N, C-alpha and C positions, 0 to 999 in steps of 0.2 A: 645813916641814910635809909630811907624807907625802901623796902624791896618792892618790885613791881607787884601790884595787886594788894598792897597793904596801905592802911591809912598812915599819913605822915606822922601822926602822934603815937603810932604803935611801934614798939621796938621790934627788931628782927627776931628776937627770941619769942616774943608774944605772937608775932605773925606766924612763925613756923609751927608753934604749938597749936595755933588755931587751924593751920592747914593740915597738920597731921590728924587732928580730930575730925576734920572734914573728910580726909582720905579714908579714915577708919569707918566713918558713917557711910560713905559711898560704897565701900567694899562690903560692909556688913549688909547694907540694904540690897545690893546686887546678889549676895549669897542667899539672903532670905527669899528674894524673888525667885531664884532658880531651885530652891530646895523646899519651899513651903508650897507643895503642890498636892492636888488630890491624887490618891492612889490610882495607878494605871495598871490594869491587868494585862498581862502579855499572853494572848491566845496562842495555842499550839495546835497543830494537826494531830491526827490519831496514829501516826506512823509507829510510835514507840509502843502504844498499847495494842495495836492490831498485829504488829510484827515485833514481839518483845526480844527476839534474837538479835535485832539490830540490822537485819537485811535491808530495811527501808531507810536506814539512817547513815550518817557519815561514820565510816569505820576505817578509812584508809590509814595504813600504818600499823594497825592492830593485827594479831594473828588471824589468818583466814584458812579455811579448809581447801581441798583441791578443786572445789567448784567455785571458789571465790566468795563463799559465805563466811561471815564473821563468827567467832566463838562467842556464844551468848554470855558466858561468864565473864569474858574479858570486856565485853561491852558494858555489862553491869558494873564492872570495876571502874571503867571510865566514868560512868555516871556518878559513882561514889566519890571519885577523885575530884570531879568538877564541883561537887557539892562541898567537899571538905577543904579544897584549896591546897591539899598536899599532893603535888603532881609527881612525887617520886615513886608513887605506886603503880604507874601506868606500865603495863607490859606491852612492849612493841614487837612487831613481827620482823622488823628489819633495822637498818641503820638510819633511816630518815626520821628525825624527831618530829613530833607534832609541833605545829607552828604556834608557839607562844600562847597556849591556853591561859597562862597566868594573867595575860593582859585583859582577859574577860572579867577580872575582878578589880581592875585599876580604877582610880578616881581621876577626874579632870580637875585642874586647878582653877578653872573659870567656866562660867556658863552652866548649861544643864548637866545633870549627872548622867553618865552614859547608860545607866540601868533604868532611867526614868523617861525614855522616849518610846512612844508606841510604834510597833511594827506589826502588821497583820500576820496571821498564821501563814506559813508557807504552804502552797498546794501539796497535798499528799502524794506519795508515790503511786497510789492506785487511782488517782483522780484523772479525769479527762483533760484537765488543764495541764497537768504535768506531761501527760502523753502528747498533747499538742505541742508543748514546748520542746519535747524530745524530738518530735518530727521536724521542727524548725532547725534544731541543732544538727540533726543528721543531714539535713539539706545543706546547711552552712558548710559542713565538712566536705560535702560533694562539690560545693561551689567555691572553695577557697581560692582557686587560681583563676577564676573568671574576672576579667578586668571590669571595674564599675562602668567604664565607658561602653562596654559591650552588652550591658544588661538588656537592652532593647532588642537584641538579635540572637542571644544565646538560648538555644533550646532548653538546656538544663535549668535556666532561670525561669523560663515559662512553666516548666514542670513543677519547680519548687513553688512558684507563686500559686499555681492551681491547687496543689495539695494543702498548702498553708491556708489558702482562702476557704477551703472546705472546713478546716478546723475553726476558723473564725465564725463560719456560719452555724456550726454544730455545737460549739462549746463556748465558754466564756473567755477564750483566748483573745487577747486584744492587740494583735499585730496591726501595724499601720495600714490603712486602706485608702483608696481613692473612690469616694462615694460609696463606701461599704464593700469594695472589692479589692483584694490584694492583687497587685499588678507587678510587672517587672520594674516599674518605676518606684514602687513602695516597698517591695519585699526586702526584708532584713534591715530596713531603716529603723531609726528610733521613733518613739511615739511622742516625744516632746515637741512643743510648738517650735517651728523653724526647721525641723529635721526633714520636712517634706519639700523644702524649697532649695533649689540650687544643687551643686554637686553632693554626692554621698558624704564626702569628707569635709569637715569644717575648715573654713579659711584659717583658723588658728593652728591647724596642722600643716598648712601649706606655706604661709608667709614666713619670710626670714625673721629670725628672732634677734633683736638688737641686744648686745651684751657689752655696754660701754663702747669702747672703740672697735669692738669686734661685731661681726654679724654671723649668725649661725643659720646655715641652710638646712632645712628639715628633710634631708635625704639620708637614707641608710640602705644597707644591703639586707633584703628580707631573708627569712628562712627559705630553704631550697624548695622550689615548687615541685608538685607531684611526689612529695615525700610525706608519707603518713606513718604515724607511730601507733604502737599498741594495737595493731591489727592481728597479732599472734597471741593466742590465749595464754601461752606460757609466759610471755613477756608481760601481758596485762596482769596476770596473777602475781608476778614478781613485784610489780609496781603497787598493787593493792596491799601487799604484805609489807610495804615500806622499804623495799629494796630500791637502790639506785638503778637507773637504766643499765641494761647489759652492756651497751656501748658507752664508752666514756672513761673517765679517770676516777670514778667513785664520788663524783660531785655533780651538781646540776650546773650545766653551762649557762652562761649569761650572755646578754647582748654584747658585752665587752669582748666576748670570744668570737664574734662574727667577723668574717672578712670585710674589708672596706673597699675593695676594688670596683664593685658594681653597684654603687649607691644610686637610689632613685627616690622619687616621691611616692607616697602611698597610692597604690592603684588597685589593690585587691584585698579581699578579706584576710588572706594570709599575711599581707603586709601589716594590717592592723593588729593581727595576732602577734606578729614580731614586735611591734611597738610596745605592747603591754605585757611582754613576757617577763622581763626582770627590770621594769622601769622604776623610776623614782616617782611615786604616785602624785606628788604635788607639782612636778615639773611642768606638766602640760598646762596647768593653770597659772603658774608663775610666768611661763612663756606667753600665755594669752595676755596677762597683765602688762608685760613688757611690750607686746605688740600694740596693745591699746594705747599705751603711752606714746609709742613711736608714730602712730597714725593720728595723733592729736584727737583721739576720741574724746568727746565732751564728757565731763563728769556729770553725775546725777543733777538734775535740774534743781533739786532742793538744797544743793550745797551752799552753806551760808558764807563760805569764804571765797573771795574772788581769785586769789592766788593760793590755791591749796598746795602746799609742799609736804608738810609733815602730817597735819590733821586733815582727814577726808580727801587727801590727794593721792597721787600715784604711789608714793612710798607707803602710805597707810594701807592701800589696797593690797600691795605686794606683801607687806608684813602680815596682813590678816589672812591671806591665802596660805602662806606657809605655816602660820601659827595655829590654824584650825585643823591641820592634817592629822596630827596624832590623836586629837580629841575625837575625830571622826572614826579612826581605827578603833579606839576604845569602845565606842558605841556599837560598831559593827561586830567586834569580837565578843562583846557580851551576848548579843543576839545569836551569833553563830554557835558559840560553845555552850552557853547557859540555857538557851531557850529552844532553838529550832533544830540544830544538828542535821540539816538537810544533806542527803547523799549527793555526791557529785554526778554529773551526767555520765562520766566514764564508768562509774559503778552501776548506774542504771543500765548502761549498755551491756554490762556483764549479765544482768538479770534477763535482758532481752535475748542474749546469746544462749543462756541456759534453757530458756523456754523454747526457742526456735530449734534447738538441737536435741530437745527431749531430755535434757539433764534434769529439769525440774518440771513440775506440773503447773498449769495456769493458776490453780488455787493457792500454790505456795507463795506467789508474789502478787497475784491479782492485777497484773498489768493489763490495761485496757486493750481490747482487740484493735482499736483504731491505730495504735502504734505497732503492734505485732504484724498487722496486715498492711502496713503502709508501704507506699511506693518508695519512700525514703529508705526504709530498712531493707527492702528487697533490692534496690539498686546498690546499696552499700555492699550487700553480699555479692552481687554480680561483679562489682569493681574490685573488691578487696578480698573476696573469699571468706568473709567473716560477717557476723551480725554485730560485732562490737562497734562502738562509736570510735572512729579513727581520731587521733589526736594530732595537733600541730606541734606539740612539744614531746620529746621522748620521755620526759618524766611525768607527763599528764598534769593533773591539777596539783596545787599545793596541798600540804597535809593539814588542812583546816576545813571546816564545813562550808557549804556552798552559799547559804542564805543568812543575811543579805550579803551581797558582794562588797568586799572592802574597797575595790576600785570605784564602784558606783557610789558608795557612801562618801568617799573623799570627793568624787566628782560633784555630788549633790551639795556638799558643804562649800567647796571652793567656787563653784559657778554661782551659787546663791550670793556669796560675798561679792563677786565681781558685778553681778546684776544690781546689787545695792549701791555700789560705788559709781557706776557709769550709767550714762543715758543709753538705755538699751534700744531705743527707737532709732538711734543713729545708723545710717546706711553706709555700707561699704561702697567706695567710689569705683571699685573694680572687683570682679569675682573671677578667681583663677582656678584652674584644674590642670592636671598633667596633660601634656600633649599626647594623644593616643598613639602617635608614631614615635614619640621620644619622651619617655617618662622621667627623663632628667631635666626636662624643661616644662615651665608652666605656660599655659595659654589661656586666652579669654574663654570663660565657660559658657558664654552665650545665654545667660539667664535673663529671662524676660521680666521676672518679678523682683521686687526689692529684697535685698538680703541685709538683715539688720544685725547689730551687735548682739542683741538678746537671742535671736534665733541661732546665730552661729555659736554662742556660748552653750545653749542647750544642745546643739548638734555635737559640740566638742564632748560634752558629758556623755552623750549617747555613743559616740564613736569609741571612747575609751571603755565604756561598760560593755558594749556589744563586741568590741575587739576580743574580750575574754570569751564570749560565746563563739566567735569565729575559731578560737583555739580549741573549743570543745570542753571548756572547764566550768562553764556557767550556763544557767537558764535565763530567759528573758525576765522572769519575775525577780530574780536575784538583783537585777539592775533596778527595776521599778521600786522595790522596797528600799534599796540603798539610796536612791535619789531622795525619797521622802524623808528618810532618817537623817541624811546629811543636811538637807534643807532645814529641818526643824532645829537641828543642832546649831546651824549657822545663824538662824534668826535669834536664838537665845544669846549667842556670842555677840552679835551686832548690838543687841539691846544693852549688854554690859559695856561695850565700847562707847555707846552714846552716854551712858551714865558716867563713865570715867572722864569724858572730855568736857561736857557741860556747855559746849558752844553750839550745839545743834539739837534740835528736838526730835528728829525722826529720819528714818530711811523709808523709801517706798520701792516696792518691786513686784513683779508678776511671778507667782509661784509656778512650779512645774505643772500644777493642775490648772493653771490659767486664771487664778484669782489674784486680784490686787491686794497686797498686804501692806499695812502701815506699821513699821517697827518703831516703837518709842522706847525711852529709857525704862519703862515698866513692862516691856515685853512686846 
């Protein structure tokens, strides 16, 4: 009997041999498409050449002196190890290991090679751009417990918006604005299309998540408010040397350790920082895919199949979201460890502290005066008795470099996949936000503008990425670079999926930059 797809005169053996030959051709062509590319140069800033001791770069976990400055020889050894791939030679200052630098040399089994995707140079430590980003992160630390529903009345939010607005006017900092002005309505929001509309938090972080016969309410107990970590220099220094927090059992606590009695919806920046502390990075986007399926969101208008179940349908979208996550991490880890090695905001806060307390001279770090003289730094000292950047987590950042952010690279990849599979112009029939008087309940958000699937997916990416800024462990450009990196990776993967199926000619989507892109089997 002829197998489906074969001629009646062809034997099953002949058909399967032909199919295997076609499968080989498809895979070979896809591999050639993604590996036969023009050489891409990866630009770097001048931090390592201007500050060869490593004081402007990521050194957390390595030995540090009593001022929190790294040992130049140990940083040089780290560079040698990264080049050689023999990671046994790294000298650590404490018990916390570096987070998987080996992954910076890994290959992906499909799509673009993680070493072959462009990311712009990170802003340098002595740049006005990084200084402006640090001002924003200092303000976020000061505003962690302000409820999003109170932004229009909270004086500290007004003050933050005013100083960040000055950075937008005086530097190339690209915080979101309303007509060119940073306002309480735009401050700390994402810059992607849709982030400016509706509640600060995406509907995909508020709606119930269907899981078969179960439904998951997106409530949790956040980290304790008014609790700031690493405001003591001795503890800050312990953490930079790779020690575990002084409080605890010698390990980093996780969200699973949090109490469950007082759960609520996300209402503050600290809540977002809690969500992204030790999360499963693909989970927010798998949840979004499940929500889209439950709300009968229409698939992309170009879908050639009326009843899409396996190919181009909900199952395919969910599979693609999960499947691209590790590839996104490989791409981020290459740029983090092998190219940029950007220092974390907490380490930059240590440089600010040394300058403000006279431990170091301005010429030693060349930190712009706009940061040293900022209201954000001054108010931090008034509230916490330190110039260090307070942290939402007792352990501070992970022990891997800042740029680009892994969370935002995964966000860029997964959201791009979902925008390709679904009709992003579809509008939500209702828009919810936590009741200001009862954050365990959702109420109508009273949004006058249309809120779309595409806008809320972009907002979801921004919430996850900026949630790490709320914690004090990332800068805004870490997210911006990660979005673009993940998006490019996803476009390559989607082209491979088109080539594998052969029943559809293209995907169409709007990029994070606002451009319409047509994805074909050829890229």
